[in-house]
N, C-alpha and C positions, 0 to 999 in steps of 0.2 A: 223606542230608539231615538237616540240624540240625532239632532240636524247634521247632515256631514259638512263639514268644513270645505269652502272651496279651495282650490289650490291657489297658492300665492301668487302665480303668475296671473290668474283672472282680474286681480285688483289692479297690476301692473298695466294689463290689457287696456283696463277702463281708464286708467289715468292718461295712458298714450291716446286714446281716442278722443278725451276731453280736451287735452293739450291742442290735438289737430283742429277739433272744432272751435276751439277759441282762436286758435293764431295761424292755421295752416301749417305748412311745411317749414316755414322760414327758419324756425330754431330747431329742427331736425337735423343731426348728423345723419349721414350716408346710412350707416347700419342701424339708426333708429326708423330711418323711413321703411327700410327694407324689413326690418322686426314689424312695424306696423300693417304693411301689405301682407305679410306672412298670416297674420293674425285671421286674416279673411279667407283662406283656404285650409288652414291646419286649425281645427277646432280643439283639439284637446292635448296640446303640447306646448311648452314654454319656446317661443319661436327665436328669443334672443340668442342663444348658441348657434342656431342655424344661420341667423343672419351676420353674424361674427365670421362664421366658416366659409358662407359665400364672399363676405369682403375680404376675407385673408386669401381665398382662392383667386378671385379676379380684380381685386384691388379697388373698385368704387362701385357705386350703384349703377352708373350708367353702363359699366364693362358687366355688370351682371344681367342686367335687362336685355344686352346684346348677344351674351352667350347662346350658344345653340343648346336645344334641349338635352341632347345626350350628354353635354358636359355639365349642365346643371344637375342632371340626375346622378352623375359620377360622385358628385360630394353627399356624404354620408348624411342620411336623416332628409333628404331632397328626394322626394316622390315624382312620378311623371304629372299627375295632377296639378301639384304645386309649380313645376317648371311651367307648365301651359298657362297656368295663370298670370305667371310672370311675364310669359309672352303676349298674352292678352293685353296687358298693361302698357306694355311697348306698342303693339300693334293700335291700342286705341289712341295712343298719343301723336301718333304718326297721321290717324285719321282725322285727329281734332286741330292738328297742325296745318293739314292740307286743307281743310274747312276755314281755318283762319285766314289763310291767303285767301281763297275764293272769294272771300268776303271784302277784300279790298277791291276799290273800283279799278284801281290801276297798278301796275308794279313798275316803280321808277328808279329802285336801286337793289342792289345786290343782297342788303340787309333784310329787305322786305319777305324775302323766301328763304333766309337762312335759317329760320326755325323749321320749316319744314325739311329742308335739305339735310340738316342736322339729324333729324327724327326718323328720317328714311334711309339714311345711307352711313352715317358716322358708325363706326363700332365694328361695320362690316368686313369678315375676315377675307373676302375675295372683293376684286375689285368689280364696279359696276357701272354702267352708265344710264342715266336716266335722263329723259324729257320732260320738261314742263310745257305744255302747249297754252299757247294764248291768243285769244281773239284780237281783231283789228282793234280793239278798245284797250288791249294789254291787260286783259282780265285771264284770270287762269280758268281753262276750260277743261283741262284734266292732265295727268301725269302717267309715266309709264318707264318702267326700266326695261330697256331693250338689250341689254346684253349684260353678261357678269362673266367673270373669267379668273385666272389664277392673279397671283400678287405680281405677275410681271407685265402681263399686256391682256387687254381686253380686244379681242376680236371684233372690228366693228368697222363697217364701211360709211362714207358719207352719203352714198347711195340709200342704204338703208335708213338712214336717219331721216333724209328727207321724204322717203315713202311713207314713214311713218307718220310724219308731220302731215302729210298730204291726207292720210287715211283718217285723220285726227280733225281734218278741216282747219287747222291752225294756220294763224296767219305770221304767226312768229313762234319762235322757240326760244327756251334757256336751257343750255346743256350743263348738266350736272354729274359730277363722277366723283368718286372717293379715292384717297390714296391710303390702304391699309397700313401702311408704314407709320402715319401720323403726320407726315410733312406735305401739306398741300401746293409747295412749289411745283409748278408745272414743268414736266419734262420737253425737249425740243418736239418729241412724238406727239404730245397734247397740243402743242402751239400750231404744227403744221395739220394735225387732223381738224384742229377747229378752222384753219384758214379755207381746207379744202372742204368742209361743211358748207361753210359762209358762202363759196362760190357755188357749190351745188344748189343751195337752197335759193339763191339770187336769180338763177336761171327760171325758178318757178313761183318767184314773187314772195318767198317766205323769207322773213327776217330772222337772223340771230342775234338776240339781245345781247347775250352774255354767255361765258361757259365758266362756272363755278365750280372748284375743287374742293372736296371736304376733307380736311384732316381731323387731327384727334383735338377737338376742341377750339381749331382754326379754320378758316377757309381762304381762297385766293380767288379774286376775279379777275379773269384775263382781259375784260373790258376796263375795269379800274385801273389796271397797270399798263394799259396801252398795249397789250398783246394782240390785240384783234381791231 
């Protein structure tokens, strides 16, 4: 019996992996990055058509990784195993970003936490509020999503925020929340809520260093814009 020929896509897979090994992802387009990722969870199929289908459905790589499992599975050829693999990739990125933030000796600018904020909240379909807890030396001691809601309003009270900060033994906090619309410009409600949180926290000696709003590829620091 003759040796069975390998499918043509196997050679393509090997070339993609060699390209990544030699130069990372810098020269990869979104669909190529997704195609490479899918080779690690789909063993015996050309992943290029599926990668293109996902990009066509969601728009870009970030949107694919942000998509819920059920929406990913709605794309023909995408099973739950592969969808969960992509969600794992996003979760690992979030965890890695948090560890990077924790490695810093102190947080001084909004930019120093934006990688984590984007990894955590950017692309979410519902509005969420997350707290970053800081020590007296401004090192990150933890984070927590304390509320999530619909696209119009997040039900959260200054009292709850302060209670969570006390429970975390935080000396200071950074408020972070997302605008699913993509526009990070704060509403008047955002500004008023921030001021109320600052007042409630000050009574218990907890500082509020900033309120960062995450949009689609953008962010807004209330502190940097003189809104708090």
